[in-house]
Steps between C-alpha positions, in 0.01 A plus 500: 500500500636852406518735802273797455706815438394785723400817305735787477425809719407691178267211378320480849448881502432569135378183324260724295809644315632148398202272469169675512449615144157421390378436150152647466326509155846469324663786699781454747460737784685541838259466784543777763172445678498134603238225561544264786381178647488393873633153618436356848760211552374419835157421362554378146664230307830562313388349174178714495695807582762420218204446259350835597830688462552352157152616400556840628835511314295435171294804552775726594490502885836589641463543880427257788364590846592215723366475855722373794279621780441134615815280557473118514802307557867585581699791344671230280173353383338848460792621296499181262118536437507861419819500296363235287207688360686843508757330265214397267387864484852628450549259199170652351627850550295585807588746763401351841452697818421310811260616772637475854419634852726574787400178689630301195846638559479361860350163395781434245780653698562778242687819610389827363867582439545198264240407238700205358213261567274686248793542254543143513135465390598682180227757543516856367384637836308483817168668578465612860136424593549680836734791553791566728627831623615680183859468572496125462333518172747757380779287603354193325492694178886489494510121539799355335296258282321785315149385604216727443323597835124543419292693757131450583315792332152456661555743790452877468765595756844657474675167499661537163628855561654370827692225318620750234609741770744243622670522154364169362634372165187618308586310186447167694177617673177380340132520625222248479151517644327245705221265382188443695338141501195612701210660302445859606845546653710626204615857448256782394604685197591833650706340775680290249594807301627675814720202585631457150585866439740489792711252308455640154601842631846338564495337160489156663393182301153393617273196481144398598270196471211391289264217579456196282134401483585123498815474726448364838843501653665764715693504829206448717183284529265786395510596132229745361747596239833684586475855361646826628202713451158394596321644206710275278411182670218363273597671182648299201864467562610702186274798617665485847839530336395772271373675810832477687712595197255795432580649838868552395621417847552132446773349282436128539174316531504160671234247520447428876343165501603192321432345249359743256354351198659501162226721375579750764870494433433545123274794597765673682759444251298679232417811693667834446723579798564865403176655407135414557359283237116462518311196370210621278183319422396636150129571434350298200467807288880605516648572157850442368603871538402503855695172575801666346448812717480293817763223449761655268617805683703603804238691686558777748289719700497874407690717743198744534286229668137521584277282728256380246718285263863412440586619155740340261499764221774380257282248318278784377810633323601172342136430382358844434403413152343157577120469533348363809129461488288546829407185683449390865467872580160538657554357842651662815871411511627362831833508676730271320342529160728573205349740245635636159384815335272441194440698178285760687766594742702742262872533581455245790399217253695179589623651826513213767350570842484273808182603713544606858164635568157403369380723194326480179627649166385366152819623335685229672480120419531249783756247364553292809563492889794411699465185724315591814767389744735737320295822581739535804770582253331805363624704789854448405469672153629839596577792251752367241473144619555252229244196465415238254200261430491115408200311389 
């Protein structure tokens, strides 16, 4: 048997630059916002975990959250078990960060001044589920193994500023929110944003969790899904991820519970991580020019915004000479409807508008509606925000 070679310090820290190039629709692109999976070695089977990581690799996932909040067995047995699955991830190009708590240091006899135990697992870093005193975290960020020190983001206190004030090695400080297995206990949106901005104000790499609707494995014996935000808990997984990315305070989206279905992994792999992309359900009467207006353009909201509609005005320039007869124009338009100016709208013919407030206007054709679950994304389309549609 060939002995597994430990990854280099650079490969552990930055696997994205060496192995995480993803081919999507014939285009090779470097993924800066990552998708991640969660693994629970104390509750799972190695072969099942291996198969899951291979499936995630197929769909461009490049990060692993691995829980070590429960330890079963001796330090030697624990090291062997975790290292085995970490090495599988490393060989597939994943970056693994392992979740630990202060008591785990005691149970495994690990000193805060020497993180060799974790380096020997071949992980990229450790996540501190519970904090120390600020000075300790700052010192840990200078560990000789180059391990990332990831902090718990889900507390709106001056914890991070305290760590930074001890002259922490900021390049090796990451942030990651908690997940919440019990329904009704995850973070409300406003609190989530306040916590997250503390980290983004320092330019720190961040992560948060979404919930699979089929996965039933987590660290505890209660699993109502494992999201970071409560409002995301029952949404389709791709909408949850769109929501987190749209906030612009989260870099990596991780599925909290295992095992997500292949359909869910595929849906996440296909979403746009860098701008809101709405799913549109077209009306039966939509015509070819309206489909081009909706699907073939990089939309952006006008800078001189209003509260009635989100206006994408460039299509009217491209298609100013193209006829567009009235249809589906007699009803009251509702929030989330997509309308396009018809022949009776003069200079505004073929302008695309996304409805924010109910109104009627026969000079506009209703061409479709965004998916109901995605209406929460409308609030993220600010002046000059870019957005797209997919059918």
